[in-house]
Phi, psi and omega in degrees: 000136185268117175069188181280329179253114178302140179267124181244120176273120180253110180256100188209126183274339179283115185298325181291316179293320179298318179295317180298314180297321180297313180295315182298311183291320179297321181290347178250028171069033171253148172266125186255132173245106184274148176218138183267338183229166179294317181294320177296321179297316178298318180297315180292323178299322180290321185273323186270333184054066181293166178277336178200162180233132168257120191232127171274143180277326183270080182259157187285337185253301178235151182292149179302330178300323178292325178298315178302312182302316181294314182296323183287351176287342183221351186223148174252015179303145179299135176239116178253122178278130175237100191213155175278348177286111185243012177290144182302321180299321179295318181293315181298318179300316180298316180293320178299326180283341177126009176292149181267330183201167184220121178244124184270134173283142353286149185235158175274140181301318181299317180296315181300314181295322179295317180292325177293316178300317180296318180296318179291322180294321185269355182299136179229149173278167180308129184271125178282162184296335182266014183280142171260121181260128178242125178231098186061233180275000181266128180235127183236116176266104188292326182279323181273353182057043179242139181230134175229148173232120185052043178069008176261128181294143179239127180268122180241150173287161179306319181288323176298318180293322179300318179293315180296324180297318178297315178298317182291326181290347176231040185308133179088351183253135178286123179250130183286160177306315183299316181297313181296317179298318181295317183289324186264320185250347179091171186298331184295334184244018190298335181261359184263087185286351181298319176304314183297314180299319181296313184286328174298317179298319179294319177297317179297321178300324184271333188258330192251142178298320177233100185303341181269359189262353182058053182289319180241316183262106185266131182264131168253100187310129178080355184239301182172206185223155171224151177260119178198158180287151177303139182093013177282227187277356181279000000 
């Protein structure tokens, strides 16, 4: 995190919404860098290195989806979409490109701030292979292939660990069904979500006190899963 006040890049072409976001975020101890266009936003992201980005999809020069693609070529900073586009396809596309969260306009100030706090809290730098990831009582040693819950060892199959490893390597970030299938099972099975549902259920049986409660593996129906401790951004 940069400095005492996190820097938030707001890429929004509507002057009233941009002004509202600037006032709201500034009053909650964030430093705001405003941008009116996608290209200006990309330029500022490169030069300022913000801690997070609030991005509108409907920009006057380039689509917000292109902005996500460009930023993800070099940065893992949290990207929160703030858009009036609320179709499921738009959300899935944004998540597939690397967005961390999606807030639909009109939005409540409290919800937006909570999601921003969660994104900043869960933001991670690139995880090295020897990193130990801790999510609440869940501890995952990526290099040793060891998993413990409340200090109790958990035995996972190679495929279960492979799935958990992908989730842990992007802890706090929503990963789409397609992304998970591609990473764990490869391109040949990318559309067969049945494998994913089965292994998610198996992981929950082994990791969670109540497999139906989403203690660690949080489900976004129709979109994907994220790994986070209970009481996170959900």
